KOLROGU-932485 format. One line per 5 residues: number of its first residue (from 0); their letters; for each residue x negated, y negated, z of N, C-alpha, C. Coordinates in steps of 0.1 Angstrom, whole numbers, plus 5000, padded with zeros to 4 digits. Atoms other than C-alpha are relative to their C-alpha. Last residue first. Example, Ala and Ser with C-alpha at 12.3 -4.5 7.8 and 13.67 -1.06 7.14 Angstrom:
BEGIN
1 = SA = 5009/5011/5000/4863/5011/5071/5008/4989/5008  4991/5012/5000/4877/5045/5078/4991/4988/5000
***
This chain:
BEGIN
204 = CPEFG = 4997/5011/4994/5072/4994/5209/5009/5001/5009  4988/5010/5002/5068/5031/5197/4998/4984/5008  4992/4996/4988/5028/5041/5194/5014/4988/4997  4996/5011/4992/5015/5038/5155/5011/5007/5017  5014/5004/4994/4999/5069/5140/5002/4987/5005
199 = PLVGD = 5012/4993/4992/5029/5080/5121/4989/4994/5000  5008/5004/5006/5059/5052/5117/4987/5009/5003  5001/4990/5010/5091/5065/5129/4988/4997/4992  5008/4984/4993/5089/5048/5166/5001/5009/4987  4991/4987/5003/5117/5021/5155/4995/5015/5001
194 = PSCTR = 4986/5001/4996/5097/4994/5166/5007/5007/5002  4987/4992/5007/5063/5010/5157/5014/4996/5005  4989/4995/5000/5032/4991/5170/5010/5003/4990  4990/4999/5010/5001/4969/5164/5009/5012/5009  5002/4987/5006/4978/4957/5193/5009/4998/4989
189 = VRGLK = 4989/4998/5013/4962/4927/5203/5001/5011/4997  5004/4985/5008/4944/4915/5238/5010/5006/4987  5006/5004/5018/4945/4876/5241/4995/5016/4997  5015/5000/4996/4955/4880/5285/4990/5004/4986  5002/5012/4994/4990/4870/5275/4985/5000/5002
184 = SLVVR = 4993/5006/4987/4994/4894/5250/4996/4986/5006  5007/5009/4993/4995/4890/5213/5003/5004/5013  5001/5010/4990/5016/4918/5196/4985/4997/5004  5012/5001/4995/5018/4933/5158/5002/4989/5012  4999/5010/4988/5049/4946/5153/4985/4998/5004
179 = LQTGA = 5013/5001/4989/5053/4971/5124/5001/4989/5005  5004/5013/4989/5085/4979/5105/4991/5008/5009  5012/4996/4990/5098/5006/5078/4997/4987/5004  4999/5008/4984/5130/4990/5062/4993/5006/5010  4991/4988/4997/5125/5005/5027/5003/5000/5016
174 = PSDIT = 4988/5000/5008/5115/4971/5012/5011/5014/5008  4999/4993/5011/5089/4974/5041/5014/5000/4996  4992/4991/5001/5091/4950/5075/4995/5005/4981  4998/5001/5014/5071/4925/5094/5007/5015/4996  4996/4990/5007/5074/4918/5129/5001/4999/4987
169 = LSGFS = 4996/5004/5014/5051/4891/5146/5003/5015/4993  5001/4990/5012/5044/4888/5181/5005/5001/4987  4994/4994/5007/5039/4868/5213/4994/5013/4990  5002/4986/5001/5012/4845/5233/5017/5001/4995  4986/4996/5006/5010/4809/5239/4994/5015/4990
164 = PATAR = 4985/5010/4998/4984/4803/5263/5010/5003/4994  4989/5006/5009/4964/4833/5251/5013/4995/5009  4982/4993/4992/4935/4844/5272/5010/4993/4988  4994/4996/5017/4898/4846/5255/5012/5002/5006  4996/4983/4999/4880/4844/5292/5009/5003/4989
159 = RPELV = 5003/4997/4989/4880/4806/5288/5006/5009/5000  5019/4990/4998/4874/4802/5249/5004/5002/5012  5013/5014/4998/4912/4794/5238/4988/5012/5012  5007/4993/4994/4939/4818/5218/4987/4991/5004  5012/5006/4999/4969/4807/5207/4990/5005/5006
154 = LRPPS = 5013/4993/4988/4995/4821/5187/4986/4994/5005  5014/4996/5002/5019/4796/5167/4993/5008/5011  5008/4985/4990/5055/4791/5163/4984/5002/4993  5000/4989/5009/5054/4756/5150/5001/5014/5007  5001/5011/5015/5071/4743/5168/4986/4994/5003
149 = KLSST = 4994/5000/5013/5080/4773/5187/5000/4993/4994  5002/5011/5009/5050/4778/5215/5010/4999/4989  4998/5010/4988/5058/4809/5238/4999/4987/4995  5009/5008/4993/5062/4826/5207/5005/4990/5010  4998/5003/4984/5082/4855/5190/4987/4992/5004
144 = ISIVQ = 5011/5007/4991/5086/4858/5154/5003/4999/5015  4995/5009/4988/5110/4880/5132/4985/4995/5005  4983/5000/4995/5119/4897/5099/4997/4990/5016  4995/4998/4988/5088/4891/5082/5010/4999/5001  4995/5014/4994/5086/4905/5046/4999/5000/5021
139 = VGQFD = 5004/5006/4981/5063/4927/5029/5003/4991/5006  4982/4993/4991/5077/4938/4992/4998/4998/5012  4986/5000/5005/5043/4930/4980/5009/5008/5006  4993/4990/4996/5010/4922/5003/5014/5004/4993  5012/4985/5000/4988/4900/4989/5005/5013/5004
134 = GGGIR = 5003/4997/5015/5016/4876/4982/4994/5010/4998  4992/4985/5001/5022/4875/5020/5004/5005/4985  4985/5001/5001/4998/4847/5024/5007/5013/4993  4995/4990/5002/4968/4847/5047/5014/4996/4992  4985/4998/5003/4950/4813/5055/5003/5013/4992
129 = KLVST = 4996/4989/4994/4916/4802/5066/5015/5005/5001  4986/4996/4999/4903/4777/5041/4998/5011/5007  5000/4989/5010/4863/4766/5047/5015/5002/5007  4984/4997/4998/4859/4728/5057/5000/5012/4996  4990/4997/5010/4821/4726/5056/5010/5003/5005
124 = GATEL = 4999/5013/5008/4794/4713/5081/5009/5001/4989  5008/5004/5010/4782/4748/5087/5001/4987/4997  5008/4990/5003/4817/4759/5092/4989/4996/4994  5011/5000/5000/4842/4741/5103/4993/5007/5002  5009/5003/4988/4876/4750/5102/4989/5001/4990
119 = VCADT = 5012/4998/5004/4907/4751/5077/4992/5001/5014  5005/4995/4990/4941/4752/5076/4989/5007/4997  5003/4990/5005/4953/4725/5051/4995/5003/5012  4992/4985/4993/4971/4698/5071/4994/5010/4992  4996/5007/4984/4956/4667/5049/5005/5015/5001
114 = ATADT = 4982/5007/4999/4943/4686/5013/5001/4998/5013  4996/5012/4998/4907/4696/5011/5013/4989/5004  5010/5001/4987/4904/4734/5016/5003/4982/5004  5016/5007/5001/4931/4734/4988/4997/4995/5012  5012/4989/5004/4954/4765/4992/4989/4990/4995
109 = LRCDC = 5010/5007/5005/4982/4748/5011/4988/5007/5000  4997/4998/5014/5010/4768/5022/4992/4996/4993  5007/4989/5009/4994/4776/5053/5005/5000/4988  4991/4997/5012/5005/4739/5066/4989/5015/4992  5003/5000/5010/4986/4732/5100/5009/5006/4989
104 = TDEAT = 4995/4994/5008/4989/4731/5138/4995/4995/4984  4982/4993/4992/4978/4723/5172/5004/5005/4987  4990/5014/4996/4940/4716/5157/5014/5010/5003  5001/5008/4989/4913/4740/5155/5011/4994/5002  5004/5013/4996/4930/4762/5126/4994/4996/5014
99 = IGYCW = 5007/5002/4984/4940/4794/5117/4993/4990/5001  5013/5009/5002/4966/4798/5089/4994/5001/5013  5004/5006/4986/4999/4819/5086/4983/4999/4996  5015/5002/4997/5018/4831/5055/4997/4992/5012  5009/4988/4997/5053/4842/5049/4987/5000/4992
94 = ADADI = 5014/5001/5009/5068/4810/5032/4993/5011/5002  4994/5007/5016/5094/4810/5052/4993/5003/4989  4990/4987/5009/5080/4830/5079/5008/4997/4990  4989/5007/5014/5054/4800/5080/5006/5014/5000  4989/4992/5011/5029/4810/5110/5008/4992/4996
89 = VLSLT = 4988/5008/5002/5001/4788/5127/5007/5013/4991  4991/4994/5010/4972/4807/5143/5020/4996/4998  4990/4995/5005/4955/4785/5167/5007/5009/4987  4997/4993/5011/4919/4783/5182/5019/5002/4999  4989/4995/5000/4909/4763/5215/5004/5002/4984
84 = RNRRI = 4990/5006/5004/4871/4760/5213/5015/5010/5001  4997/5006/4986/4839/4771/5226/5014/4991/4999  5002/5017/4999/4826/4776/5194/5002/4995/5010  5013/5007/5009/4817/4811/5198/4996/4988/5001  5013/4997/4991/4845/4819/5225/4987/4993/4996
79 = AESRM = 5000/5012/4989/4871/4805/5202/4992/5004/5012  5005/5012/5004/4853/4828/5174/5008/4991/5012  5009/5000/4996/4860/4860/5196/4995/4991/4991  5002/5006/4987/4895/4852/5197/4984/5002/5003  4995/5013/4998/4903/4844/5161/4995/5005/5017
74 = WQLDE = 5008/5010/5002/4885/4877/5152/5002/4984/5004  5015/4998/4995/4904/4895/5170/4991/4994/4999  4999/5003/4982/4935/4878/5156/4991/5002/5010  5000/5015/5000/4926/4879/5123/4998/4997/5013  5012/5004/5002/4919/4916/5125/4997/4987/5002
69 = MLTQA = 5008/4995/4988/4955/4922/5141/4984/4997/5000  5002/5013/4990/4966/4900/5109/4996/5005/5018  5008/5008/5003/4951/4922/5084/5000/4989/5011  5016/5003/4995/4961/4954/5100/4993/4986/4997  5000/4997/4984/4996/4946/5100/4985/4998/5005
64 = ASKLR = 4997/5012/4996/4992/4933/5061/4998/5001/5014  5010/5008/5003/4977/4968/5052/5001/4984/5013  5013/4995/4990/5000/4989/5073/4988/4990/5000  4997/5008/4986/5027/4968/5055/4992/5006/5011  4999/5017/5004/5012/4975/5017/5002/4996/5021
59 = NRELM = 5014/5006/4996/5001/5013/5029/4998/4986/5000  5002/4998/4986/5042/5021/5038/4983/4996/5001  4993/5011/4989/5053/5004/5008/4996/5003/5010  5012/5015/5001/5026/5026/4985/5005/4989/5008  5018/4999/4997/5037/5057/5003/4995/4989/4995
54 = DQMAP = 4995/5002/4984/5079/5051/4995/4984/5003/5009  5000/5012/4998/5066/5045/4957/5006/4998/5019  5010/5005/5001/5052/5081/4959/5002/4982/5000  5010/4997/4991/5078/5096/4974/4989/4992/4999  4995/5004/4990/5106/5081/4952/4984/5001/5015
49 = VGLTA = 5002/5017/5002/5085/5089/4920/5004/4995/5012  5010/5007/4995/5081/5126/4931/4995/4986/5003  5006/5000/4988/5113/5141/4927/4989/4991/5009  4989/5009/4994/5127/5123/4898/4996/5004/5018  4999/5017/4998/5094/5131/4885/5006/4994/5008
44 = LIALV = 5012/5001/4990/5094/5171/4893/5000/4984/5003  4995/4996/4988/5130/5173/4877/4989/4997/5009  4995/5014/4994/5114/5152/4848/5007/5009/5012  5001/5013/4997/5089/5176/4845/5008/4990/5005  5005/5002/4984/5111/5207/4849/4992/4989/5003
39 = ALTIM = 4987/4999/4994/5136/5195/4819/4991/5002/5013  4994/5012/4998/5105/5188/4797/5009/5000/5010  5009/5002/4995/5092/5227/4802/5001/4981/5002  5004/4998/4988/5123/5237/4796/4989/4996/5004  4990/5007/4991/5128/5218/4765/5000/5002/5012
34 = LELLT = 5004/5017/4999/5094/5228/4750/5013/4995/5008  5013/5001/4990/5100/5264/4758/4999/4986/5002  4992/4998/4989/5135/5263/4737/4987/5001/5009  4988/5011/4994/5120/5246/4709/5002/5000/5009  4986/5006/5004/5091/5272/4709/5013/4990/5001
29 = FGSRR = 4985/5000/4992/5063/5265/4718/5009/5001/4996  4995/5014/4996/5023/5275/4704/5013/4999/5003  4999/5007/4987/5008/5305/4685/5006/4984/5003  5007/5011/5001/5017/5326/4659/4999/4992/5013  4990/5012/4994/5024/5363/4665/4997/4987/5001
24 = RRAVP = 5005/5004/4987/5004/5385/4643/5007/4987/5002  5001/5017/5002/5023/5405/4620/4995/4992/5013  4991/5012/4989/5022/5440/4626/4992/4988/4995  5013/5006/4991/5008/5461/4593/5009/4990/5007  4999/5014/5002/5040/5484/4580/4988/4993/5010
19 = PQSRD = 4991/5008/4993/5033/5519/4582/4996/4985/4998  5013/5008/4992/5012/5535/4553/5013/4996/5009  5004/4992/4987/5037/5561/4536/4995/4994/5009  4990/4999/4994/5053/5534/4510/4997/5011/5015  5001/5012/4989/5019/5526/4500/5011/5006/5008
14 = SPKRA = 4992/5011/4999/5019/5561/4483/4999/4988/5007  4986/5000/4999/4992/5584/4484/5009/4990/4998  5002/5008/4990/4965/5583/4460/5017/4999/5008  4992/5016/4996/4971/5610/4434/4999/4994/5013  4984/5003/4987/4944/5630/4432/5003/4993/4999
9 = PRGAG = 5002/5012/4991/4922/5624/4395/5012/5005/5011  4993/5017/4995/4928/5652/4371/4998/4997/5011  5007/5020/5004/4905/5677/4363/5007/4991/5005  5014/4996/4996/4926/5712/4371/4994/4987/4994  5006/5010/4993/4963/5701/4368/4986/4998/5003
4 = VARRM = 4990/5013/4999/4974/5733/4354/4999/4989/5015  4992/5001/4987/4945/5756/4358/5008/4984/4996  5004/5009/4988/4930/5761/4327/5009/4995/5002  4991/5010/5001/4935/5793/4307/4997/4986/5012  4997/5001/4987/4903/5815/4302/5013/4985/5000
***
């Protein structure tokens, strides 16, 4: 018998060319174009966000300065009654500071309680410095002071019914021009208002 042609030979493997090409996995990461677009978006967001953040910080410092002055006046009123003494809050607009004293005047620029004319109050036999400097509220400035006692300008509270024989107001502003005014009435009442009426949470003056 003749042997069939090709019989017993191993079957040919299909050519690799007949197989579809293997899909390559896409590499993870950013392309240069994607990175540039991302940086551009971040730059736009920063440009929009930084001024708003700065304005918020300035307003918070302005509110903090007004709140500190208001609380000091309220404390001074109750302290005048407790001590049964007239107390004065002396303001230096040029140095942007104020101090509380039982004397007619004091120098709020002095930071040594033992210095002559320092703004101090006697507490348990010790002279305690009572002054606030504008450096605690960066960017906040005093723009006007009204007081029935002009030299030096000061607000005075007396123990009798805690009234203010010297009353008036102090207006401060932020670098952006936002203003707040702390007002001491003749009856010894303290309030804070917004002269231009633009600051939320404060009634117009």
